[in-house]
C-alpha positions in Angstrom: -17.1 -14.0 -2.2 -15.8 -12.7 -5.5 -13.9 -9.7 -5.1 -12.0 -7.9 -7.7 -8.6 -6.1 -7.6 -10.3 -2.7 -7.3 -12.2 -3.9 -4.3 -9.2 -5.0 -2.7 -7.2 -2.0 -3.5 -9.9 0.0 -1.7 -9.8 -1.9 1.6 -6.2 -2.0 1.6 -6.1 1.8 1.1 -8.5 2.3 3.8 -6.2 0.5 5.9 -3.5 2.9 5.0 -5.6 5.9 5.9 -6.1 3.8 9.5 -2.6 3.6 9.9 -2.4 7.5 9.3 -0.1 7.3 6.2 -0.2 10.7 4.3 -3.1 11.7 2.0 0.3 12.2 -0.8 1.6 8.7 -0.3 -2.1 7.0 -0.2 -2.7 8.6 -3.7 0.5 7.6 -5.1 -0.1 3.9 -4.1 -3.3 4.3 -5.6 -2.1 5.4 -8.7 0.6 3.0 -8.9 -1.5 -0.1 -8.1 -4.0 0.8 -10.7 -1.4 1.1 -13.3 -0.5 -2.2 -12.4 -3.7 -3.7 -12.5 -4.3 -2.5 -15.8 -1.0 -3.8 -16.9 -2.4 -7.2 -15.7 -5.8 -7.0 -17.2 -4.1 -6.3 -20.7 -2.3 -9.3 -19.7 -5.7 -10.9 -18.9 -3.8 -12.1 -15.3 -5.8 -12.7 -12.4 -4.5 -11.4 -9.0 -4.1 -15.1 -7.8 -1.9 -16.2 -10.9 0.7 -13.0 -10.9 4.1 -14.3 -10.4 7.5 -12.7 -10.0 8.2 -12.8 -13.7 5.2 -10.9 -14.2 6.4 -8.3 -11.9 10.0 -7.8 -13.6 7.9 -7.6 -17.0 5.7 -4.6 -15.4 9.0 -3.0 -14.1 10.6 -3.7 -17.5 7.8 -2.2 -19.3 7.6 1.0 -16.7 10.8 1.9 -17.2 10.8 1.6 -21.1 7.7 3.5 -21.6 8.5 6.2 -19.1 10.9 8.8 -17.8 10.7 7.3 -14.3 13.7 7.9 -11.9 15.0 4.8 -10.1 13.0 6.2 -6.8 9.7 6.5 -8.5 10.2 2.8 -9.7 11.2 1.6 -6.2 8.2 3.3 -4.7 6.2 1.3 -7.2 7.6 -1.7 -6.3 7.1 -0.8 -2.6 3.5 -0.5 -3.2 3.0 -3.7 -5.2 4.7 -5.5 -2.4 3.1 -4.2 0.4 -0.4 -5.0 -1.3 0.3 -8.5 -1.8 2.0 -9.0 1.6 -1.6 -7.6 3.0 -3.4 -9.5 0.4 -1.6 -12.7 1.4 -1.9 -12.1 5.1 -5.6 -11.2 4.6 -6.2 -14.7 2.8 -7.0 -13.2 -0.5 -4.2 -14.7 -2.3 -2.4 -18.3 -1.1 1.2 -17.0 -2.2 2.6 -13.6 -2.4 4.8 -13.2 -5.9 6.8 -10.6 -4.4 8.5 -12.5 -1.7 11.4 -13.5 -4.1 11.5 -10.5 -5.8 
């Protein structure tokens, strides 16, 4: 079964809803991960190819291109970490690139 990033994101967000996370948090996660996936598409990276260096590049890009606070950057990283951990535990990823990040 071939599942794309956006399908995985929707599955993960449904689990966040089931876990009763706030609507605001879920929307923030969706926005952050959609932005990250767009970055990956531009770089022609599949989810299974992402490495810690790609995450560093993405975060550096966000810092350079926007006026985000450090707490916003940390929230973005938290969303990516949680998603990657879920994807690995659900057997969509062999390794979690955020483990050593």
